[in-house]
C-alpha positions in Angstrom: -158.7 44.3 26.5 -160.7 41.1 25.9 -162.7 39.8 28.8 -163.5 36.0 28.5 -166.6 35.2 30.6 -167.4 31.6 31.5 -166.4 28.4 33.1 -163.2 27.5 34.7 -162.7 23.9 35.9 -160.3 21.1 36.4 -160.1 18.5 33.6 -159.1 15.1 34.9 -157.4 13.6 31.9 -156.7 9.9 31.5 -153.1 8.8 32.0 -151.1 5.7 32.8 -149.1 5.6 36.0 -145.5 4.6 36.2 -146.8 1.3 37.6 -148.9 0.8 34.4 -152.2 1.5 36.1 -155.0 3.7 34.6 -155.2 7.0 36.4 -156.3 10.7 35.9 -154.2 13.8 36.1 -155.6 17.3 36.9 -155.3 20.1 34.3 -156.7 23.6 34.4 -159.4 23.9 31.8 -162.9 24.9 30.7 -163.8 26.2 27.3 -163.9 29.9 28.1 -160.9 29.6 30.5 -158.9 28.0 27.6 -159.7 30.9 25.4 -158.6 33.4 28.0 -155.3 31.5 28.4 -154.8 31.2 24.6 -155.3 35.0 24.2 -152.8 35.8 26.9 -150.2 33.4 25.3 -150.8 34.9 21.8 -150.0 38.4 23.2 -153.5 39.9 23.2 -154.6 41.8 26.3 -156.6 39.1 28.1 -158.8 39.1 31.2 -161.1 36.5 32.7 -164.4 36.6 34.7 -165.8 33.6 36.4 -166.7 32.2 39.8 -163.5 30.6 41.0 -163.0 28.7 44.3 -160.5 29.6 47.0 -159.9 25.8 47.4 -156.8 24.0 46.2 -158.1 23.4 42.7 -159.2 27.0 42.5 -155.7 28.1 43.3 -154.5 26.0 40.4 -156.9 27.9 38.1 -155.9 31.3 39.3 -152.2 30.5 39.1 -152.5 29.1 35.6 -154.2 32.3 34.5 -151.4 34.5 35.9 -148.8 32.3 34.3 -150.4 32.9 30.9 -150.5 36.7 31.4 -154.3 36.8 32.0 -155.7 39.6 34.2 -157.5 38.0 37.2 -158.9 41.1 38.9 -162.5 40.3 37.8 -162.6 36.8 39.3 -165.5 36.2 41.8 -163.8 34.2 44.5 -165.8 32.0 46.9 -165.3 29.1 49.3 -167.6 26.8 47.2 -165.9 23.8 45.5 -164.3 23.8 42.0 -166.1 22.1 39.1 -164.3 18.9 38.0 -164.7 17.2 34.6 -163.4 13.6 34.0 -162.4 13.2 30.4 -162.6 10.1 28.2 -160.7 10.0 24.9 -161.6 7.8 22.0 -159.5 8.2 18.9 -158.6 11.7 20.1 -162.2 12.8 20.6 -163.2 13.9 24.1 -166.3 13.1 26.1 -166.9 14.4 29.6 -168.5 13.6 33.0 -169.1 16.8 34.9 -169.3 17.3 38.7 -170.8 20.8 39.0 -173.5 21.0 41.7 -173.1 23.9 44.2 -169.7 24.9 42.8 -168.1 28.4 42.7 -168.7 28.6 38.9 -172.2 27.2 38.9 -173.5 29.5 41.7 -172.3 32.7 40.1 -175.0 35.4 40.5 -175.7 38.8 39.2 -174.5 40.3 42.4 -171.0 39.1 41.4 -171.0 41.0 38.1 -168.1 43.4 37.9 -168.1 47.1 36.9 -166.0 47.1 33.7 -163.5 49.8 33.0 -163.2 51.5 29.6 -160.2 49.4 28.5 -162.5 46.3 28.2 -163.5 46.6 24.5 -164.7 43.0 23.9 -166.5 40.3 25.9 -166.4 36.6 24.9 -169.0 34.1 26.2 -169.7 30.4 25.7 -169.3 26.8 26.8 -171.2 24.9 29.5 -171.5 28.1 31.5 -174.5 29.0 29.4 -176.4 25.8 30.3 -177.3 25.9 34.0 -178.6 28.6 36.3 -177.8 30.7 38.2 -174.5 31.1 36.3 -176.1 30.9 32.8 -178.5 33.7 33.5 -175.7 35.7 35.1 -173.6 35.6 32.0 -176.6 36.4 29.8 -177.3 39.4 32.0 -173.7 40.6 31.6 -173.9 40.3 27.8 -177.3 42.1 27.7 -175.8 44.9 29.8 -172.6 45.4 27.8 -173.7 44.5 24.2 -175.0 48.0 23.3 -171.6 49.6 23.8 -168.9 46.8 23.5 -168.2 44.0 21.1 -169.5 40.7 22.2 -168.7 37.2 20.8 -170.4 33.9 21.6 -169.3 30.3 21.0 -172.0 28.0 22.5 -169.7 25.0 22.1 -172.9 22.8 22.2 -172.8 19.4 23.9 -176.1 17.8 23.4 -175.6 15.2 26.1 -174.9 17.9 28.7 -178.2 19.8 27.9 -180.5 16.7 27.9 -183.7 17.5 29.5 -183.2 21.3 29.3 -182.9 21.8 25.6 -185.8 24.3 25.2 -184.5 26.8 27.8 -181.0 26.4 26.4 -182.0 27.0 22.8 -183.9 30.1 23.9 -180.9 31.5 25.7 -178.6 30.9 22.8 -181.0 32.5 20.4 -181.2 35.6 22.6 -177.4 35.8 23.0 -176.7 35.2 19.3 -179.1 38.0 18.4 -177.1 40.4 20.7 -173.7 39.3 19.6 -171.5 40.9 17.0 -169.4 37.8 16.4 -170.6 34.2 16.5 -168.4 31.1 16.2 -169.9 27.7 15.7 -168.5 24.3 14.7 -170.3 22.8 11.6 -172.0 20.4 14.0 -173.2 23.2 16.2 -174.5 25.1 13.2 -176.5 22.1 12.1 -177.8 21.6 15.6 -179.1 25.1 15.7 -180.3 25.6 12.1 -180.8 22.1 10.7 -179.4 20.5 7.5 -178.1 22.5 4.6 -175.2 24.4 3.0 -172.9 25.9 5.7 -172.8 29.3 4.1 -176.5 29.5 3.7 -177.0 28.4 7.3 -174.4 31.0 8.5 -176.3 33.7 6.7 -179.4 32.6 8.6 -177.5 33.3 11.8 -176.4 36.7 10.4 -180.1 37.6 9.8 -180.6 37.4 13.6 -178.2 40.3 14.2 -174.5 39.3 14.3 -172.1 40.9 11.8 -169.8 37.8 11.2 -170.1 34.1 11.7 -167.0 31.9 12.0 -167.5 28.2 11.3 -164.9 25.5 12.1 -165.0 22.4 9.9 -162.7 20.0 11.8 -159.8 18.8 9.7 -161.0 20.7 6.6 -160.4 24.2 8.0 -162.6 27.1 8.9 -164.7 29.8 7.2 -165.9 33.3 7.9 -169.2 34.6 6.6 -170.5 38.1 6.6 -173.2 39.8 4.5 -170.7 40.4 1.7 -167.9 37.8 2.3 -167.5 34.0 2.4 -163.8 33.3 3.2 -162.2 29.9 3.8 -158.8 28.8 5.1 -157.7 25.2 5.1 -156.5 23.6 8.3 -152.8 23.2 9.1 -152.0 19.5 8.7 -150.7 18.0 12.0 -150.7 14.6 13.8 -153.6 14.9 16.2 -153.0 13.8 19.8 -156.4 15.0 21.1 -158.9 17.7 20.3 -159.3 19.2 23.8 -159.2 23.0 23.5 -159.0 23.1 19.7 -162.1 25.3 19.2 -161.2 27.4 22.3 -157.8 28.2 20.8 -159.3 29.0 17.4 -161.5 31.6 19.2 -158.5 33.2 20.7 -156.7 33.3 17.4 -159.6 35.0 15.8 -159.9 37.6 18.5 -156.2 38.2 18.7 -156.0 38.8 15.0 -159.0 41.2 15.1 -157.3 43.0 18.0 -154.1 43.3 16.0 -156.0 44.7 13.0 -157.7 47.3 15.3 -161.1 45.8 14.4 -162.5 45.1 17.8 -165.0 47.9 17.8 -168.7 48.0 16.8 -167.8 49.8 13.6 -164.7 47.6 12.9 -166.6 44.3 13.2 -169.4 45.6 11.0 -166.9 46.5 8.2 -164.4 43.6 8.2 -162.4 43.2 5.0 -161.5 39.9 3.3 -157.9 40.4 4.3 -158.8 40.8 7.9 -161.1 37.8 7.9 -158.3 35.7 6.3 -155.8 36.8 8.9 -158.3 35.9 11.7 -159.0 32.5 10.1 -155.3 31.9 9.6 -154.2 32.7 13.1 -157.1 30.7 14.5 -156.4 27.6 12.5 -152.6 27.7 13.1 -153.0 28.1 16.8 -155.6 25.4 17.0 -153.2 23.0 15.1 -150.6 23.4 17.8 -153.2 22.7 20.5 -154.4 19.4 18.9 -150.8 18.2 18.3 -150.3 17.9 22.1 -152.2 16.4 25.0 -154.9 18.4 26.8 -155.8 22.1 26.3 -152.3 23.6 26.0 -152.5 26.6 23.6 -149.4 27.9 22.0 -147.4 31.0 22.8 -147.0 33.5 20.0 -143.4 32.4 19.5 -144.4 28.8 18.8 -146.3 29.9 15.6 
């Protein structure tokens, strides 16, 4: 089972009312939440850990997880409010305004960490949950605790505007978590933000030198690649008409993990010895699933039958 660990929030997406007025509609979201949902829909054994409110919006989050076949037993429920993000779309690209102070997700602490059963083989981390304490330190502590014996994956999903004023601490945390991780996923923009200018494969190998066994890089409309010490594989993106990009990278992550699960590769030994065929299958499922997500509004990952 794959345990996604990170933020769950309500995305307020722009709409037009029946009266023609601009308005916002609530959708369950959050980068790591989206990955958990996508895993469940793709048929992989999926569970989710986060601080989730018992308020009305928190119930929307919990119900959405259950509807997508995600195990909710690890949720840390509290009466704190739910994080809300208002979304602005320009040519399909999303920017966000977050309201996160004192929320159930933000105030997650190490006392909330679950004891994990043996069936949890893999933990996924990422998103804005790695920016602000106490939640960010809590997720890092969970990864540090579990990384010696279970596969861990990280996708920082870097948003420079969100980390303004706290970049040094954030960079240090991402460096530590990348070094512990078996699998790292970065967009090409994230990779340049971390490692500077240069060839993507060379920069990915710089990430590998820190400890991970495989780095997945998404290159927007071009496609995605996977780099290991011995492999450099690339799969072109599936052509679609883009409605918006909300949840695209999150769905790609789920496709990669679902494919690795199907291949029986989600173990320490398996991730360290990935074949070209297995990497191609992971890239293929990731890009196909992400193509469906970007072809419709909001983070609405596909079910396996839609592929």
